[in-house]
Structure formats: structure tokens, C-alpha cells
ROLUM-855063 format. One record per residue: x, y, z of N, C-alpha, C in turn. Coordinates in steps of 0.1 Angstrom, whole numbers, padded with zeros to 4 digits, always signed. Example, Ala and Ser with C-alpha at 12.3 -4.5 7.8 and 13.67 -1.06 7.14 Angstrom:
REM residues 2
+0132-0057+0078+0123-0045+0078+0132-0033+0078+0128-0022+0071+0137-0011+0071+0129+0000+0079
This chain:
REM residues 461
+0737+0641+0582+0736+0645+0595+0727+0637+0603+0731+0633+0615+0723+0624+0624+0713+0632+0632+0702+0626+0636+0693+0633+0645+0697+0631+0659+0693+0640+0668+0696+0639+0682+0689+0627+0688+0694+0622+0699+0688+0611+0706+0674+0615+0711+0673+0627+0716+0660+0632+0721+0650+0632+0711+0653+0635+0698+0644+0635+0687+0640+0621+0684+0650+0612+0684+0647+0598+0681+0637+0592+0692+0640+0595+0704+0632+0589+0715+0618+0595+0714+0617+0608+0710+0604+0614+0709+0595+0607+0698+0602+0600+0689+0594+0593+0679+0591+0579+0683+0596+0575+0695+0593+0562+0700+0602+0552+0693+0613+0556+0688+0622+0547+0680+0635+0546+0688+0641+0535+0689+0654+0537+0696+0664+0542+0687+0668+0537+0677+0674+0547+0669+0667+0548+0656+0658+0545+0652+0652+0547+0640+0661+0545+0629+0657+0549+0618+0666+0547+0607+0677+0555+0611+0678+0558+0621+0686+0566+0626+0695+0569+0617+0693+0572+0619+0703+0578+0615+0709+0568+0608+0703+0565+0605+0694+0558+0598+0700+0545+0596+0708+0545+0604+0715+0534+0604+0716+0532+0590+0723+0538+0588+0728+0537+0575+0719+0541+0565+0711+0537+0563+0703+0536+0552+0695+0548+0550+0692+0550+0540+0683+0560+0538+0675+0556+0527+0677+0556+0516+0667+0560+0507+0661+0551+0498+0655+0557+0489+0647+0549+0480+0655+0542+0470+0649+0533+0463+0657+0526+0452+0659+0536+0441+0671+0538+0437+0674+0548+0426+0676+0540+0413+0673+0546+0402+0675+0540+0389+0689+0541+0385+0694+0531+0378+0708+0531+0373+0711+0544+0365+0701+0549+0358+0703+0561+0349+0708+0573+0357+0705+0574+0370+0708+0586+0378+0722+0585+0384+0730+0575+0380+0743+0573+0385+0754+0572+0374+0766+0575+0378+0777+0574+0369+0787+0563+0375+0791+0553+0367+0799+0543+0373+0813+0548+0377+0818+0541+0387+0832+0545+0392+0840+0532+0390+0851+0532+0383+0859+0520+0381+0864+0515+0394+0864+0502+0396+0869+0495+0408+0879+0484+0403+0890+0483+0410+0900+0473+0406+0896+0459+0407+0889+0455+0417+0886+0440+0419+0871+0438+0422+0863+0437+0411+0849+0435+0413+0847+0421+0417+0836+0419+0426+0833+0406+0431+0818+0403+0428+0815+0390+0427+0801+0386+0425+0792+0390+0436+0781+0396+0433+0772+0400+0444+0763+0388+0448+0762+0387+0461+0753+0377+0467+0740+0384+0470+0729+0380+0463+0716+0386+0465+0707+0378+0474+0712+0367+0479+0703+0358+0488+0703+0364+0502+0691+0368+0506+0690+0375+0519+0693+0366+0531+0693+0353+0529+0696+0344+0540+0711+0342+0542+0719+0347+0533+0734+0346+0533+0740+0358+0541+0751+0355+0548+0758+0366+0556+0763+0377+0547+0767+0374+0535+0773+0384+0526+0763+0390+0516+0750+0389+0519+0740+0395+0510+0742+0409+0509+0741+0414+0496+0744+0428+0493+0730+0435+0492+0729+0446+0499+0716+0454+0498+0719+0469+0500+0714+0477+0491+0714+0491+0492+0703+0497+0484+0703+0510+0481+0692+0516+0474+0689+0510+0460+0700+0507+0453+0698+0501+0440+0696+0486+0440+0699+0480+0451+0698+0465+0452+0689+0462+0464+0676+0462+0463+0667+0459+0474+0666+0445+0477+0661+0441+0489+0659+0427+0493+0649+0421+0484+0651+0408+0481+0642+0399+0474+0640+0386+0482+0628+0384+0487+0616+0392+0486+0617+0405+0495+0609+0415+0491+0610+0428+0498+0607+0427+0513+0598+0417+0516+0594+0416+0530+0600+0404+0537+0613+0401+0533+0620+0390+0539+0621+0392+0554+0620+0380+0561+0621+0380+0576+0631+0370+0580+0642+0374+0586+0653+0364+0590+0650+0358+0603+0657+0347+0606+0656+0341+0620+0666+0349+0628+0661+0354+0640+0669+0362+0649+0669+0357+0663+0678+0362+0671+0679+0358+0685+0681+0371+0693+0676+0371+0705+0677+0383+0713+0692+0385+0719+0697+0397+0718+0710+0400+0723+0709+0401+0738+0717+0393+0746+0716+0393+0760+0717+0407+0766+0709+0410+0776+0709+0423+0782+0702+0434+0775+0696+0431+0763+0689+0441+0756+0676+0436+0751+0667+0444+0745+0655+0439+0739+0657+0439+0724+0669+0439+0719+0672+0440+0705+0676+0426+0699+0672+0424+0687+0674+0411+0681+0684+0412+0669+0692+0402+0666+0701+0401+0655+0701+0387+0650+0706+0384+0638+0708+0370+0633+0717+0363+0644+0715+0351+0646+0723+0344+0657+0738+0345+0655+0742+0344+0642+0757+0346+0639+0762+0360+0644+0754+0370+0641+0757+0383+0644+0757+0385+0659+0747+0379+0666+0746+0380+0680+0758+0374+0687+0762+0363+0683+0774+0356+0689+0787+0365+0687+0788+0370+0675+0800+0378+0672+0800+0391+0680+0788+0397+0681+0786+0409+0689+0790+0407+0704+0785+0396+0709+0788+0393+0723+0803+0391+0726+0810+0385+0717+0824+0383+0718+0831+0396+0717+0827+0405+0708+0833+0418+0706+0831+0427+0719+0819+0426+0725+0816+0434+0737+0825+0429+0748+0826+0416+0750+0834+0410+0760+0849+0414+0759+0855+0414+0747+0869+0418+0745+0871+0433+0747+0861+0440+0743+0862+0455+0744+0862+0459+0759+0855+0452+0768+0855+0454+0782+0869+0452+0788+0876+0443+0783+0890+0440+0788+0899+0452+0785+0895+0460+0775+0903+0472+0772+0897+0485+0778+0887+0482+0787+0880+0494+0794+0870+0501+0785+0866+0495+0775+0856+0501+0765+0843+0494+0767+0832+0501+0769+0819+0496+0772+0809+0499+0760+0806+0489+0752+0798+0491+0741+0783+0488+0744+0774+0497+0739+0760+0495+0741+0753+0493+0727+0745+0483+0726+0737+0481+0714+0725+0490+0714+0723+0498+0703+0713+0508+0702+0701+0503+0693+0705+0496+0682+0695+0491+0673+0700+0479+0665+0691+0470+0661+0694+0458+0654+0684+0456+0643+0678+0444+0644+0668+0440+0633+0656+0449+0634+0651+0453+0621+0639+0460+0620+0631+0454+0608+0618+0452+0610+0610+0446+0600+0607+0455+0589+0602+0450+0578+0597+0459+0566+0587+0469+0571+0577+0465+0579+0567+0474+0583+0572+0485+0592+0581+0481+0601+0587+0491+0610+0595+0501+0603+0603+0496+0593+0611+0505+0585+0602+0515+0577+0591+0510+0572+0581+0518+0565+0576+0529+0574+0573+0525+0586+0567+0535+0596+0578+0546+0599+0590+0542+0601+0601+0552+0604+0603+0561+0592+0604+0555+0580+0607+0563+0568+0596+0574+0566+0584+0570+0568+0573+0579+0566+0573+0590+0577+0577+0587+0589+0578+0597+0600+0588+0607+0596+0600+0603+0592+0610+0612+0589+0607+0621+0576+0599+0615+0567+0595+0622+0555+0586+0633+0559+0576+0630+0568+0567+0641+0573+0574+0652+0581+0584+0648+0589+0592+0657+0597+0601+0666+0589+0609+0660+0579+0620+0667+0573+0619+0668+0558+0609+0662+0552+0608+0662+0538+0615+0650+0532+0611+0646+0520+0616+0633+0514+0631+0634+0511+0636+0645+0506+0650+0646+0502+0659+0643+0514+0656+0650+0526+0665+0648+0537+0662+0634+0544+0650+0629+0544+0647+0616+0549+0655+0605+0542+0657+0606+0529+0664+0596+0522+0679+0596+0524+0684+0607+0531+0698+0607+0535+0700+0599+0548+0690+0599+0556+0692+0594+0570+0683+0581+0573+0675+0577+0563+0666+0566+0566+0664+0558+0553+0663+0544+0554+0661+0536+0542+0646+0534+0540+0643+0533+0527+0630+0529+0523+0628+0514+0527+0616+0510+0531+0614+0496+0534+0618+0487+0523+0625+0476+0526+0629+0467+0516+0643+0470+0511+0649+0481+0515+0663+0484+0511+0672+0486+0523+0667+0483+0535+0675+0485+0547+0683+0473+0551+0696+0475+0555+0704+0464+0560+0698+0459+0574+0691+0468+0581+0686+0464+0594+0676+0452+0592+0669+0452+0580+0659+0442+0578+0666+0428+0577+0679+0427+0574+0686+0414+0572+0689+0408+0586+0688+0417+0596+0692+0412+0610+0707+0412+0612+0715+0418+0602+0729+0417+0602+0735+0431+0605+0727+0441+0607+0732+0455+0610+0730+0459+0624+0740+0465+0630+0740+0469+0644+0744+0483+0646+0736+0491+0653+0740+0505+0656+0745+0504+0671+0758+0509+0673+0764+0508+0686+0766+0522+0692+0768+0523+0705+0771+0535+0712+0778+0533+0725+0780+0544+0732+0787+0544+0745+0777+0540+0756+0781+0533+0766+0772+0530+0777+0766+0542+0784+0774+0553+0784+0769+0565+0790+0760+0574+0781+0758+0570+0769+0749+0577+0760+0756+0588+0752+0769+0590+0754+0776+0602+0748+0776+0601+0733+0772+0611+0726+0772+0612+0712+0765+0601+0705+0754+0596+0711+0746+0585+0705+0740+0589+0692+0743+0581+0681+0738+0584+0668+0741+0598+0663+0753+0603+0666+0758+0616+0661+0772+0614+0656+0776+0622+0647+0789+0621+0640+0801+0622+0650+0798+0629+0662+0809+0630+0672+0812+0617+0679+0804+0606+0676+0806+0593+0682+0820+0588+0678+0824+0592+0666+0837+0586+0661+0849+0590+0670+0848+0600+0678+0859+0604+0687+0857+0599+0702+0846+0591+0704+0844+0586+0717+0851+0572+0719+0853+0567+0731+0860+0555+0733+0854+0543+0725+0841+0542+0725+0835+0531+0717+0837+0533+0702+0835+0546+0698+0837+0549+0684+0851+0545+0678+0861+0549+0686+0875+0546+0682+0878+0531+0682+0873+0525+0693+0877+0510+0694+0870+0502+0683+0857+0504+0681+0850+0496+0671+0855+0499+0657+0859+0511+0654+0864+0514+0640+0877+0506+0638+0885+0505+0649+0898+0498+0647+0897+0483+0648+0887+0478+0656+0887+0463+0659+0875+0456+0654+0864+0462+0649+0852+0455+0646+0854+0444+0635+0863+0447+0626+0865+0437+0615+0870+0424+0620+0877+0424+0632+0882+0411+0637+0870+0402+0641+0859+0407+0643+0847+0400+0648+0837+0398+0636+0840+0403+0624+0832+0401+0613+0823+0413+0610+0825+0424+0616+0817+0436+0614+0825+0447+0606+0819+0454+0597+0825+0464+0589+0817+0477+0591+0825+0489+0591+0818+0502+0591+0812+0504+0577+0798+0505+0577+0791+0504+0564+0790+0518+0557+0789+0529+0564+0787+0542+0558+0798+0551+0562+0810+0550+0555+0821+0559+0559+0820+0573+0556+0828+0581+0562+0829+0596+0560+0833+0599+0545+0826+0608+0539+0830+0613+0526+0825+0604+0515+0817+0594+0518+0812+0584+0508+0797+0585+0505+0791+0595+0509+0776+0596+0508+0772+0595+0493+0780+0601+0484+0777+0600+0470+0776+0585+0465+0784+0577+0471+0784+0562+0467+0774+0554+0475+0773+0555+0488+0764+0547+0496+0750+0553+0496+0749+0566+0494+0736+0572+0494+0731+0577+0508+0740+0575+0518+0736+0578+0532+0746+0587+0538+0742+0595+0548+0751+0604+0555+0760+0595+0563+0772+0601+0567+0782+0594+0575+0776+0589+0588+0778+0576+0591+0773+0570+0603+0784+0561+0610+0792+0567+0618+0803+0560+0625+0798+0549+0635+0785+0549+0637+0779+0539+0647+0773+0527+0640+0772+0527+0627+0765+0516+0619+0775+0506+0614+0774+0493+0620+0783+0483+0615+0775+0471+0610+0780+0465+0599+0773+0454+0592+0781+0441+0594+0774+0431+0598+0781+0418+0600+0781+0411+0587+0794+0407+0583+0795+0399+0570+0803+0387+0572+0807+0384+0585+0815+0372+0588+0830+0376+0588+0838+0369+0596+0852+0373+0597+0860+0371+0584+0857+0362+0576+0865+0360+0564+0863+0371+0554+0851+0375+0552+0848+0386+0542+0853+0399+0548+0851+0401+0562+0855+0413+0568+0870+0415+0567+0877+0404+0568+0892+0405+0567+0896+0409+0552+0889+0402+0543+0892+0405+0529+0889+0420+0525+0878+0424+0530+0873+0438+0528+0883+0448+0534+0888+0446+0546+0897+0455+0553+0911+0455+0546+0915+0443+0542+0928+0442+0535+0928+0448+0521+0916+0448+0515+0915+0454+0501+0917+0469+0500+0915+0475+0512+0916+0490+0512+0904+0497+0505+0893+0489+0502+0881+0495+0496+0875+0505+0505+0870+0516+0499+0864+0527+0506+0850+0523+0511+0843+0515+0504+0829+0511+0507+0827+0497+0503+0816+0491+0507+0812+0477+0502+0809+0478+0487+0804+0489+0483+0801+0491+0469+0814+0491+0461+0824+0497+0465+0837+0497+0458+0842+0482+0458+0841+0476+0469+0846+0462+0471+0840+0452+0461+0827+0454+0459+0820+0445+0450+0819+0450+0435+0825+0462+0433+0826+0467+0419+0813+0474+0414+0805+0478+0424+0792+0485+0419+0792+0499+0425+0803+0505+0428+0803+0519+0433+0798+0528+0422+0790+0537+0426+0784+0547+0417+0783+0560+0424+0783+0571+0417+0781+0584+0423+0770+0591+0415+0762+0599+0421+0752+0607+0414+0758+0617+0405+0752+0619+0393+0756+0629+0384+0755+0642+0390+0764+0651+0386+0763+0665+0391+0750+0672+0385+0743+0679+0393+0731+0686+0388+0736+0697+0379+0727+0701+0370+0731+0712+0360+0733+0725+0368+0743+0732+0362+0746+0745+0369+0734+0755+0367+0730+0760+0378+0719+0770+0378+0723+0784+0381+0735+0786+0386+0739+0799+0389+0734+0804+0403+0725+0795+0409+0720+0799+0422+0726+0791+0433+0729+0797+0444+0735+0789+0455+0724+0784+0464+0727+0773+0471+0717+0766+0480+0724+0761+0492+0717+0758+0502+0722+0751+0514+0710+0745+0521+0713+0736+0531+0702+0729+0538+0704+0732+0553+0693+0735+0560+0693+0738+0574+0694+0725+0582+0703+0726+0592+0705+0714+0601+0698+0716+0614+0690+0726+0616+0683+0729+0628+0672+0739+0625+0662+0741+0634+0653+0752+0632+0661+0765+0633+0661+0773+0623+0671+0784+0621+0664+0797+0619+0668+0807+0628+0662+0821+0627+0668+0828+0615+0660+0834+0607+0664+0844+0596+0663+0857+0603+0674+0865+0602+0674+0879+0609+0676+0890+0599+0673+0902+0603+0674+0914+0594+0688+0918+0591+0698+0913+0599+0712+0916+0597+0721+0905+0603+0734+0908+0602+0744+0898+0607+0745+0899+0622+0742+0889+0629+0743+0888+0644+0730+0886+0651+0730+0880+0662+0718+0876+0670+0711+0888+0676+0717+0900+0675+0711+0912+0680+0700+0918+0671+0700+0913+0658+0691+0917+0648+0677+0910+0650+0667+0917+0645+0653+0912+0646+0651+0899+0638+0643+0889+0643+0640+0877+0636+0629+0879+0626+0632+0876+0613+0622+0877+0603+0612+0866+0603+0618+0853+0604+0610+0841+0605+0620+0830+0609+0614+0818+0613+0622+0807+0616+0621+0796+0605+0632+0792+0599+0632+0782+0589+0633+0768+0595+0624+0759+0592+0624+0746+0598+0637+0738+0594+0641+0729+0602+0652+0720+0600+0650+0712+0587+0661+0709+0579+0660+0701+0567+0655+0708+0555+0652+0721+0556+0648+0729+0544+0659+0734+0535+0656+0734+0522+0666+0740+0513+0664+0755+0511+0674+0763+0513+0673+0777+0511+0682+0782+0500+0679+0794+0495+0687+0800+0484+0697+0810+0490+0710+0809+0485+0720+0818+0490+0722+0829+0479+0723+0841+0484+0725+0852+0474+0740+0854+0470+0749+0848+0479+0763+0849+0476+0770+0858+0486+0762+0866+0494+0768+0875+0504+0771+0867+0517+0783+0869+0522+0787+0862+0534+0795+0871+0543+0792+0871+0556+0799+0881+0565+0800+0875+0579+0812+0874+0584+0814+0869+0598+0807+0856+0601+0807+0847+0591+0801+0834+0593+0786+0834+0591+0780+0845+0587+0766+0846+0584+0764+0846+0569+0752+0841+0564+0749+0841+0550+0736+0848+0547+0736+0856+0536+0723+0862+0532+0716+0852+0524+0703+0850+0527+0695+0839+0521+0681+0844+0518+0674+0836+0510+0660+0839+0507+0652+0826+0510+0640+0827+0516+0632+0815+0519+0617+0820+0520+0608+0813+0513+0594+0816+0513+0592+0831+0510+0599+0836+0500+0598+0850+0495+0603+0860+0505+0609+0856+0516+0616+0865+0525+0631+0864+0524+0637+0876+0526+0652+0876+0526+0658+0881+0539+0669+0876+0542+0676+0880+0555+0689+0872+0557+0694+0872+0569+0707+0866+0572+0705+0854+0582+0713+0844+0580+0713+0832+0589+0727+0828+0593+0729+0822+0605+0742+0817+0609+0746+0805+0601+0758+0805+0596+0763+0794+0588+0766+0781+0596+0766+0783+0610+0768+0771+0619+0758+0761+0616+0746+0765+0612+0735+0755+0611+0731+0753+0596+0741+0753+0587+0738+0750+0573+0747+0739+0569+0742+0730+0560+0751+0720+0554+0749+0720+0539+0757+0713+0531+0756+0713+0517+0756+0727+0511+0765+0735+0516+0765+0749+0512+0771+0750+0498+0764+0756+0489+0769+0758+0475+0766+0772+0471+0777+0780+0471+0775+0795+0468+0773+0797+0453+0766+0807+0449+0764+0810+0434+0778+0812+0427+0778+0807+0415+0791+0808+0407+0790+0821+0400+0793+0832+0407+0793+0845+0402+0805+0852+0406+0807+0865+0403+0818+0873+0407+0817+0874+0422+0827+0879+0429+0828+0880+0443+0816+0889+0448+0810+0884+0459+0798+0892+0464+0802+0906+0467+0792+0915+0464+0795+0929+0466+0799+0932+0481+0793+0925+0490+0796+0928+0504+0811+0927+0507+0818+0918+0499+0832+0916+0502+0841+0926+0495+0835+0934+0486+0843+0944+0479+0841+0958+0484+0831+0959+0493+0828+0972+0499+0839+0976+0508+0841+0989+0509+0851+0994+0519+0846+0992+0533+0855+0987+0541+0852+0985+0555+0849+0999+0562+0838+0999+0570+0836+1012+0577+0847+1016+0586+0849+1028+0587+0860+1033+0596+0857+1029+0610+0867+1024+0617+0865+1019+0631+0861+1031+0640+0852+1027+0649+0847+1038+0658+0858+1042+0668+0860+1055+0670+0870+1060+0679+0864+1060+0693+0871+1054+0702+0867+1053+0716+0880+1051+0725+0888+1061+0724+0902+1060+0729+0903+1056+0743+0911+1045+0745+0916+1041+0758+0906+1038+0769+0894+1033+0766+0884+1030+0777+0888+1016+0783+0885+1016+0796+0888+1003+0804+0875+0995+0804+0877+0982+0802+0866+0972+0802+0870+0960+0811+0859+0953+0814+0862+0941+0823+0855+0929+0816+0861+0917+0816+0856+0905+0809+0845+0899+0819+0834+0894+0812+0823+0888+0820+0823+0873+0819+0833+0868+0812+0835+0853+0811+0849+0851+0806+0854+0838+0807+0867+0835+0802+0866+0838+0787+0875+0846+0782+0873+0852+0768+0886+0851+0760+0884+0845+0748+0895+0843+0738+0899+0856+0731+0912+0860+0732+0917+0871+0724+0922+0865+0711+0917+0870+0699+0921+0865+0686+0929+0875+0678+0934+0870+0667+0943+0878+0658+0934+0888+0650+0921+0885+0649+0912+0893+0641+0898+0893+0646+0889+0900+0640+0875+0901+0644+0867+0889+0638+0864+0879+0646+0857+0867+0642+0863+0854+0647+0855+0844+0650+0859+0831+0656+0868+0823+0647+0869+0827+0634+0878+0819+0625+0892+0823+0626+0895+0834+0634+0909+0838+0636+0916+0831+0647+0929+0830+0647+0937+0823+0657+0936+0829+0671+0935+0820+0681+0935+0825+0695+0949+0828+0700+0950+0840+0705+0963+0845+0710+0965+0840+0725+0955+0842+0733+0954+0838+0747+0940+0839+0752+0937+0833+0763+0924+0834+0769+0925+0843+0782+0916+0853+0782+0916+0863+0793+0906+0858+0803+0910+0856+0816+0901+0851+0826+0889+0860+0829+0878+0855+0833+0867+0862+0837+0870+0872+0848+0865+0885+0847+0866+0895+0857+0879+0903+0855+0887+0901+0845+0899+0908+0843+0897+0921+0835+0905+0931+0838+0904+0944+0831+0912+0944+0819+0906+0949+0808+0914+0950+0795+0912+0965+0790+0921+0969+0782+0921+0983+0777+0917+0983+0762+0906+0989+0759+0901+0990+0745+0909+1000+0738+0914+0997+0726+0922+1006+0718+0913+1017+0711+0900+1014+0710+0891+1023+0703+0886+1018+0690+0892+1006+0685+0888+1000+0672+0877+0990+0675+0867+0989+0667+0856+0979+0668+0850+0977+0654+0845+0964+0652+0839+0961+0640+0830+0948+0642+0818+0948+0637+0809+0937+0637+0807+0931+0651+0807+0940+0661+0805+0935+0675+0818+0930+0682+0829+0932+0675+0842+0928+0681+0850+0940+0685+0858+0940+0696+0866+0951+0700+0881+0947+0700+0889+0957+0696+0904+0955+0698+0908+0959+0712+0915+0951+0719+0919+0954+0733+0933+0950+0735+0939+0955+0746+0952+0951+0751+0951+0945+0765+0958+0934+0766+0959+0927+0779+0972+0920+0781+0979+0923+0792+0992+0917+0795+1002+0919+0783+1003+0931+0778+1011+0935+0767+1008+0929+0753+0997+0921+0753+0992+0915+0740+0980+0924+0735+0980+0925+0722+0969+0932+0716+0962+0923+0706+0948+0923+0706+0941+0914+0697+0926+0918+0698+0918+0909+0693+0903+0912+0692+0895+0902+0701+0885+0908+0707+0876+0899+0715+0861+0903+0712+0852+0893+0715+0838+0896+0712+0833+0906+0723+0826+0916+0718+0821+0926+0727+0810+0921+0736+0804+0909+0733+0793+0903+0741+0798+0900+0755+0811+0898+0757+0816+0894+0770+0825+0904+0777+0824+0916+0774+0831+0927+0781+0821+0938+0785+0824+0944+0797+0815+0954+0802+0824+0966+0805+0818+0978+0804+0825+0991+0807+0828+0992+0822+0841+0996+0825+0844+0999+0839+0847+1014+0841+0848+1021+0830+0850+1036+0830+0845+1042+0818+0840+1054+0818+0834+1060+0807+0845+1063+0796+0841+1063+0783+0851+1067+0773+0855+1081+0775+0867+1084+0771+0872+1098+0773+0866+1108+0764+0862+1105+0752+0857+1115+0743+0843+1114+0739+0836+1104+0743+0822+1103+0739+0814+1095+0750+0801+1098+0751+0792+1091+0760+0790+1077+0756+0787+1068+0766+0785+1054+0762+0773+1053+0753+0773+1044+0744+0762+1042+0734+0751+1035+0741+0739+1037+0736+0727+1031+0741+0728+1016+0742+0735+1010+0732+0735+0996+0731+0746+0990+0740+0751+0997+0750+0762+0991+0759+0756+0979+0766+0765+0970+0769+0761+0957+0775+0752+0958+0786+0739+0953+0786+0730+0953+0797+0735+0943+0808+0730+0946+0820+0734+0936+0831+0727+0923+0828+0734+0912+0829+0729+0899+0827+0724+0893+0839+0711+0888+0839+0705+0882+0850+0709+0867+0850+0713+0862+0862+0717+0848+0863+0704+0840+0864+0703+0829+0857+0692+0820+0857+0696+0806+0857+0687+0797+0859+0690+0783+0858+0681+0776+0849+0686+0765+0842+0678+0757+0833+0681+0743+0836+0672+0734+0831+0673+0720+0833+0676+0712+0820+0685+0703+0820+0688+0695+0808+0677+0685+0805+0674+0683+0792+0663+0674+0788+0669+0661+0782+0683+0661+0782+0690+0649+0776+0704+0650+0781+0712+0639+0780+0726+0640+0783+0732+0650+0773+0738+0660+0779+0742+0672+0771+0756+0675+0772+0763+0676+0760+0777+0680+0759+0779+0695+0762+0788+0698+0772+0793+0712+0774+0806+0713+0765+0806+0724+0757+0817+0726+0748+0824+0739+0751+0836+0741+0745+0844+0753+0747+0839+0765+0739+0829+0763+0730+0824+0773+0722+0810+0770+0717+0803+0779+0710+0789+0777+0706+0788+0770+0693+0794+0757+0692+0793+0750+0680+0797+0735+0683+0791+0726+0675+0795+0712+0677+0809+0708+0673+0815+0718+0666+0829+0716+0662+0839+0719+0674+0834+0725+0684+0842+0728+0696+0845+0716+0705+0856+0717+0712+0859+0706+0721+0850+0704+0732+0847+0691+0735+0838+0687+0746+0845+0688+0760+0840+0696+0769+0845+0697+0783+0841+0686+0792+0827+0683+0792+0822+0673+0799+0807+0670+0794+0801+0659+0798+0787+0656+0795+0778+0658+0807+0769+0667+0806+0760+0669+0818+0748+0659+0817+0745+0652+0827+0735+0642+0827+0721+0648+0825+0712+0641+0819+0698+0645+0818+0691+0648+0831+0684+0659+0831+0676+0663+0844+0684+0671+0853+0697+0675+0850+0705+0683+0859+0703+0698+0857+0704+0706+0868+0703+0720+0866+0716+0727+0863+0716+0736+0854+0728+0744+0851+0725+0759+0853+0736+0766+0855+0735+0781+0857+0738+0787+0844+0729+0795+0838+0731+0803+0826+0739+0815+0830+0751+0817+0824+0759+0828+0828+0759+0840+0819+0752+0838+0808+0753+0850+0798+0741+0849+0788+0743+0856+0777+0732+0857+0767+0733+0845+0757+0722+0841+0752+0721+0831+0742+0727+0836+0729+0734+0827+0722+0741+0831+0710+0740+0819+0700+0734+0822+0689+0732+0813+0678+0726+0800+0683+0716+0801+0693+0710+0789+0698+0717+0782+0709+0728+0787+0713+0737+0781+0724+0737+0790+0736+0738+0785+0748+0739+0792+0761+0753+0790+0768+0758+0801+0773+0770+0799+0782+0765+0795+0796+0770+0784+0801+0765+0779+0814+0777+0775+0823+0773+0772+0836+0782+0768+0846+0776+0755+0852+0784+0745+0853+0780+0732+0860+0792+0726+0866+0790+0723+0879+0801+0717+0887+0814+0724+0886+0814+0737+0887+0825+0746+0886+0832+0747+0872+0825+0740+0863+0830+0741+0849+0821+0751+0841+0827+0759+0832+0820+0768+0824+0822+0765+0809+0812+0766+0801+0812+0763+0787+0799+0766+0780+0797+0760+0768+0785+0763+0760+0778+0750+0758+0764+0751+0758+0755+0740+0755+0744+0744+0746+0739+0735+0738+0728+0738+0728+0715+0740+0736+0708+0751+0733+0696+0755+0740+0685+0745+0736+0687+0736+0726+0676+0727+0722+0673+0717+0733+0683+0715+0742+0681+0705+0752+0681+0711+0766+0676+0723+0767+0674+0730+0780+0659+0734+0781+0654+0734+0793+0641+0740+0795+0641+0748+0808
């Protein structure tokens, strides 16, 4: 997982090991890996002055504090090896002809600078997570002057996995090899490269080797050279674990309406009990137990036990609330079941009246609208008439006060409260947005320039 641009800037890094630009970690011993057969092994070049020098966690630079000759990339304060600078300039020029504007985010980093960054990430996130996103000094491709982190000129998805779907991300993935650059840390290959997926990190190897690499169909440079390895599976412990991808609230129950027990810092490993409900997991951390949203967990590994009890329990009988009329407070998806994992039937516009059938579960209501029946989140509907057989419950939707907040970074507005949702537009840093509803799992529903959607509260103040 990559860090946000605002986090990186707060460290005074432009992209830091960013994400690490690939790299992350410490030199691992060969004993901790299992070899993977490769069809065409090639001789490794270990000379740091050569364009095809091979460096990773198991193959550090020699000498460790090697310093290459570099030149400044025009229009930036960033340096690369002269050969890489010339190739990058040509790539940028050709990309512009296709309407694609590439921005260089990071290039050469010295041994000492890499040490500083790695230590900062270790203090912030712990050693284990730091080694996924940042290289130990002496093992970084950036130290060769041949690695470049690229991004969009407008800053969209900088050093984030969503970069792969942006104009620059798509263009460089398809064309970079023509200029001697290869995507160094592909998706799904962390067990081999040792680093999280980085669609922005490209390594210059020269046009001849880049062409051979691309034509070979190798998944990674490690596969291409015949040194691909994967970590051995850890012994089965019977306990489930996951890693937090953001500062994450542990609550007393499923849903943001429940009381916060404590906040688990980003990058921490937590234990899973095996119970899961409506996208939430029951966990334990620092001797406390509670529930967290699965949206902010990675490396989820559930206990290898029988099905969790919560999934075998009888569902509570739906509450009867026959035929009450309600009104939507936002554009609202009607789904085939209770939960965002179910298929969308249609989207009900804001302010429309819907008829509740009387069935509800886990904060979702079954409703009828335009002859269609399905489920909607109760967070975005309000009563317009009292139920026929019972008084409104105390927890009926409170009136929502409109407020404004200011963005602290270029911020993507999405169709839902998750980075998996489609981007509607990018709101520039420093702009005011109107908050239209309640915060949900760390996200706010907002309105900006007549568009409505969801944004992460991390970048609002």
C-alpha cells in the first residue's frame, strides 16, 4: 500500500521511499526464500556503474555507498543518470504528442537519504510495514540513479495504486519499454520483489534489455534473471490476522453508530476472531476486543476454523413497520440485499419518496420505488409520515446540519465511501466543500461544483 502524497510531503520527502519506490526492505537471507523455477536464467550484472545492474533486497549494491554520476532533469530539481535523463526527456516529449503529461516525482537518492527515509517510516509504521514500502539503504534502485517515480501533472493519484488507471499510468505501462524503462514492482508480485505494487516506479535498463524483458513475458526482473524467490509460508497458527491501512476505530458493535473503544494506528497487525458481518470484522488489539471496518484492512487471513458462530446464528426477525413513507436525503442506491456487496438495482434521486415494506436489518431498509423493491441504507432516508402501528423509534434519523470543510490536498471525490469506488472528479487543494451528511467509515458525503459524492475525511479540515 502506498502512502498519501500529504503524508509524504509532511515528511519533507517528495516521494520518499515512497512508496517506496519500489523498494522496501532489508537484505533477506537466502534461507528465508523458496526458489521458483524460471525458463531462461541470465547472468546477473552486479556492477553498479552498468545500466543493467541488478539490485534488490538479496542483492545489495557493492559498494553499499555507491554514488553515480547524475544530471538534473530539465524543469525539475531531480537528478538521474545521464542516459536515464535523456531517455526520460524523449519519453515525456512523445507522451505530450498523445496528450499525456508526465511529471517526474522522484529519482536519485543517496545512501544517507535512503537511510533517513527508511528510519522515518520505521518509526511511523513499524519495521514490518516499512520494509514493504521502503528500501534499506544500499538496496535501493534509486541509489543507482536509474529509477524514476512518475505521476500526472495534476497530481492525481500520486504514489497510489489508483495511478494505474490515470492517463500517465496507462500510457507509461504500455510505452515505457520503448524508451528503456520497465515497470519494476508489478501487481501480485510482492512475494517475489519484496515490495508492494508500485505502478509509478520505472527502472531504466536501456532499450535493448527493456525489449528483451518485455518480449520474454517475465513477470518480474527477478524471473527474467532466474533469481525469482518467494517467502516460505509461515507456520499455521490457527489465528487470523490483518494489517490496518489507516488509523482505524475499534467499536463496540457493527456500524459507525457504535461507541469507539480505541483507535488502532495505521500499519498495525491485529488478531481476527473469525466473526465477520456486513463488511466488519471482530478483532482484538492491545487486550481490547471489538469491531472494525474491513475497508481499512489488508493482508486479511481469517482463522482456519469452522464457520464463525455469527454466521450460523438465526437472523433476527425483521422489525414490523408496515407501509411507512420515507424520503431520500441523498442520491441513494437500491440494492438486491442489505449491504454494499449486493448488486445495484437503480439509483433513487435525492428528495424522492419511497415506501418502506416494514423489513429492516443492520441499518438497511427494504423499500419500494417505481414498482421496484430492494434494500437501501437507512442513513439516507428520513420519515415523512409516522408508522401506522408503532411510534417512531428514538434512533430515527436526526436532522443533518450543513457544514463546510476545506481540502488539505488534491482530493478524489468518489461514488461511494471507499477507494474502490469510481472517481467523479478531483477537488483541488484548499477548496471548500459542502458536507451533505454524516461521516461514515472515515468518509464524508460532500457537494462541490454541483457534483455530489464521497471524500476521505483524512484530507479535510
